[in-house]
C-alpha positions in Angstrom: 179.4 -113.8 -32.4 176.1 -115.5 -31.7 175.5 -119.2 -31.9 173.2 -118.8 -35.0 175.9 -116.8 -36.8 178.5 -119.5 -36.0 176.2 -122.3 -37.2 175.4 -120.3 -40.4 179.0 -120.2 -41.3 179.1 -124.0 -41.2 176.4 -124.4 -43.8 177.8 -125.1 -47.3 177.7 -122.0 -49.4 175.4 -123.6 -52.0 172.7 -124.0 -49.4 172.9 -120.5 -48.0 170.6 -117.6 -49.0 173.2 -114.9 -48.5 173.1 -111.9 -50.8 175.0 -112.4 -54.0 178.4 -110.7 -54.3 179.6 -109.0 -57.5 182.8 -106.9 -57.1 182.9 -103.8 -59.3 186.0 -102.4 -61.0 186.0 -99.0 -62.6 188.3 -98.4 -65.5 188.3 -94.7 -66.6 190.5 -92.4 -68.7 192.8 -92.6 -71.7 194.9 -95.7 -72.0 198.7 -95.5 -72.0 201.4 -93.6 -70.1 200.1 -92.2 -66.7 201.5 -89.0 -65.2 200.5 -86.9 -62.2 198.7 -84.6 -64.7 197.4 -87.4 -66.9 195.5 -90.0 -65.0 194.5 -93.0 -67.1 195.0 -96.7 -67.5 197.9 -99.1 -68.0 198.2 -102.8 -67.0 200.6 -101.9 -64.3 198.0 -99.5 -62.8 195.0 -101.8 -62.9 196.5 -105.3 -62.5 196.2 -105.4 -58.7 192.7 -104.0 -58.7 191.6 -106.7 -61.1 193.3 -109.4 -59.1 191.6 -108.2 -55.9 188.2 -108.2 -57.6 188.5 -111.7 -59.0 189.9 -113.0 -55.7 186.9 -112.0 -53.6 185.5 -115.0 -51.9 182.1 -116.2 -53.0 181.9 -113.7 -55.9 179.2 -114.7 -58.4 180.7 -112.5 -61.2 182.9 -109.4 -61.7 181.5 -106.2 -63.1 183.7 -103.8 -65.0 182.6 -100.3 -65.6 184.4 -98.6 -68.6 184.6 -95.0 -69.5 187.5 -94.6 -72.0 188.0 -93.0 -75.5 191.0 -95.3 -76.1 194.7 -94.8 -76.3 197.6 -97.3 -76.5 196.7 -100.5 -78.4 199.3 -102.5 -76.5 198.1 -101.5 -73.0 194.5 -102.0 -74.2 195.2 -105.5 -75.3 197.2 -106.3 -72.1 194.3 -105.2 -69.9 191.9 -107.2 -72.1 194.1 -110.3 -71.7 194.5 -109.9 -68.0 190.7 -109.7 -67.5 190.1 -112.8 -69.6 192.9 -114.8 -67.9 191.5 -114.0 -64.5 188.0 -114.9 -65.6 189.1 -118.3 -66.8 191.3 -119.0 -63.8 188.5 -118.0 -61.3 185.7 -119.4 -63.5 183.7 -116.1 -63.1 181.6 -114.3 -65.8 182.6 -110.7 -66.6 179.8 -108.2 -67.1 181.0 -104.9 -68.7 179.0 -101.7 -68.3 179.9 -98.8 -70.7 179.2 -95.3 -69.3 180.0 -92.3 -71.6 182.3 -94.1 -74.1 184.1 -97.3 -74.9 185.8 -96.4 -78.1 189.0 -97.7 -79.8 191.2 -99.2 -77.1 188.3 -98.6 -74.6 186.1 -100.9 -76.7 188.9 -103.4 -77.0 188.9 -103.7 -73.2 185.1 -103.9 -73.2 185.4 -107.0 -75.4 186.8 -108.8 -72.3 183.3 -109.0 -71.0 181.1 -112.0 -71.5 178.3 -109.5 -71.9 178.4 -105.8 -72.6 175.7 -103.3 -71.5 175.5 -99.6 -72.3 173.3 -96.5 -72.0 171.3 -95.4 -75.0 173.6 -92.4 -75.2 176.9 -94.3 -74.7 179.4 -94.2 -77.6 180.9 -97.5 -78.7 183.1 -98.7 -81.6 185.8 -96.7 -83.4 187.5 -100.0 -84.3 190.5 -98.6 -86.1 194.0 -97.2 -85.7 195.0 -93.5 -85.8 198.3 -91.7 -85.6 199.3 -88.1 -86.3 201.9 -85.5 -86.0 202.7 -82.0 -87.3 205.1 -80.6 -89.9 207.3 -77.8 -88.6 209.9 -77.6 -91.4 208.4 -74.3 -92.8 208.1 -72.8 -89.3 211.7 -73.3 -88.4 212.8 -72.0 -91.8 210.8 -68.8 -91.3 212.2 -68.1 -87.9 215.8 -68.9 -89.0 216.4 -72.1 -87.2 218.7 -74.7 -88.8 217.8 -78.3 -88.2 220.9 -80.5 -87.4 220.2 -84.2 -87.0 222.7 -87.1 -87.0 221.6 -90.7 -87.3 223.0 -94.2 -87.8 220.4 -96.2 -89.7 218.7 -95.3 -93.0 215.2 -94.9 -91.5 216.1 -93.6 -88.0 214.7 -90.1 -88.8 211.5 -91.5 -90.3 208.6 -88.9 -90.0 210.7 -86.4 -88.2 208.4 -83.4 -87.8 211.2 -80.9 -88.7 211.9 -82.6 -92.0 209.8 -82.8 -95.2 207.5 -85.8 -95.2 208.5 -88.7 -97.5 206.0 -90.9 -99.3 208.0 -94.0 -98.4 207.9 -93.2 -94.7 204.1 -92.7 -94.8 203.7 -96.0 -96.6 205.7 -97.9 -93.9 203.6 -96.2 -91.2 200.4 -97.3 -93.0 201.7 -100.9 -93.2 202.2 -100.9 -89.4 198.7 -99.4 -88.8 197.1 -102.1 -91.0 198.8 -104.8 -88.9 197.6 -103.3 -85.7 194.1 -102.8 -87.1 194.0 -106.5 -88.2 194.9 -107.6 -84.6 192.1 -105.4 -83.3 189.5 -106.8 -85.7 190.5 -110.4 -84.9 190.1 -109.7 -81.2 186.6 -108.2 -81.6 185.5 -111.1 -83.8 186.8 -113.6 -81.3 185.0 -111.9 -78.5 181.7 -111.0 -80.1 181.5 -113.9 -82.6 178.1 -114.5 -84.2 176.6 -111.6 -82.3 178.2 -109.1 -84.8 175.8 -107.9 -87.4 177.3 -106.2 -90.5 180.2 -106.7 -92.8 183.9 -105.9 -92.1 183.7 -102.9 -94.4 181.0 -101.4 -92.1 182.0 -102.4 -88.6 185.7 -101.9 -88.8 186.1 -98.6 -90.5 186.8 -96.6 -87.3 183.2 -95.4 -87.2 181.4 -95.3 -83.8 177.7 -95.5 -82.8 175.4 -94.7 -79.9 174.1 -97.4 -77.6 170.9 -98.6 -79.3 172.7 -98.9 -82.7 175.6 -100.6 -81.0 173.3 -103.2 -79.6 171.7 -103.7 -83.0 175.1 -104.2 -84.5 176.1 -106.7 -81.9 178.8 -104.5 -80.4 176.9 -104.7 -77.1 174.3 -107.1 -75.7 171.8 -104.8 -74.2 170.8 -101.4 -72.7 171.2 -101.3 -69.0 173.1 -99.8 -66.0 175.1 -101.7 -63.4 172.5 -101.4 -60.6 169.5 -102.4 -62.6 171.1 -105.3 -64.4 172.8 -106.8 -61.3 169.6 -106.5 -59.2 167.6 -108.1 -61.9 170.1 -111.0 -62.3 171.2 -111.6 -58.7 168.4 -110.1 -56.6 167.7 -106.8 -54.9 170.1 -107.6 -52.1 173.1 -108.1 -54.4 176.3 -106.6 -52.9 178.5 -104.6 -55.3 181.6 -103.5 -53.5 183.8 -101.2 -55.6 187.4 -102.3 -55.7 189.1 -98.9 -55.5 192.6 -98.1 -56.7 195.2 -96.8 -54.3 195.4 -93.0 -53.8 196.6 -91.1 -56.8 200.3 -90.2 -57.1 199.4 -86.5 -57.1 197.4 -86.8 -53.9 200.3 -88.7 -52.3 202.8 -86.1 -53.3 200.7 -83.2 -51.9 200.4 -85.1 -48.6 204.1 -85.5 -48.1 206.7 -82.9 -47.0 210.0 -84.6 -47.1 212.1 -87.6 -48.1 211.1 -89.6 -51.1 207.8 -87.6 -51.3 209.7 -84.4 -51.8 211.9 -86.0 -54.4 208.9 -87.3 -56.3 207.3 -83.9 -56.1 210.4 -82.2 -57.6 210.3 -84.8 -60.4 206.6 -84.1 -60.9 207.2 -80.3 -61.1 210.1 -80.9 -63.6 207.7 -82.8 -65.8 205.0 -80.2 -65.8 205.5 -79.1 -69.5 205.2 -82.7 -70.7 202.3 -83.3 -68.4 200.4 -80.2 -69.7 200.9 -81.4 -73.3 199.7 -84.8 -72.4 196.6 -83.3 -70.7 195.9 -81.4 -73.9 196.2 -84.5 -76.0 193.9 -86.4 -73.6 191.3 -83.6 -73.8 191.5 -83.8 -77.6 190.8 -87.5 -77.6 187.7 -87.1 -75.3 186.5 -84.2 -77.5 186.5 -86.4 -80.6 183.4 -88.1 -79.1 181.7 -84.9 -78.0 182.7 -85.4 -74.3 
């Protein structure tokens, strides 16, 4: 190392003219259980990535790129909370950039940003709660299958897809959904505050909007992509290292031939039916937003 480089390191950071550093975290996929055939997001899967980004020395901010149609409300809130906790602990602003979609739980995570930017064609919103199932009682009757179910607890078989639907069961489910919806609404209001434009009966119906309208409604702060916004704010030489996640589980399994890797591979193959169903469910969630 040359003498000039050595001396430069002795100069206090506030007096240097080094390029600004803004770590980038990419959060993509449906939110909830993650399997080899269903990549996505959970707090367990993204916590270390977030911690590494916020721990980067001399960072000026942290950029979070989101592309998610939603999923588990619990995991969405946990990820939101972890981002906010780290932002407060490290005293760093969080800039969120929405790519294709930040809807439902994806928008909940986006609310962790001090500012939210999106593309004119991005989809934002869907602030609501949805749940669904199928009724197979007529199907099993037609094919001659007798349903045998044994429970302890009056409501243990609530909304069983092989039994006729009961109005009381649906009413209980709707009560739970309203509670979750109220929590979601409170989080959005706390995050966006006075920037929101429009009444509750308009913003919180589960509807979603494109980028320009989202900005007008206060769901986002502006139109812009990561590179343009960061270069405008921190200079053309801003450094934006992407904090990458570890190799995917499926890639790891394919690269191993024995031992724990072989055992994990067997487990993965055994779970293929569930994984395929999960993949179809994920595809349906993305398709809801035309993606």
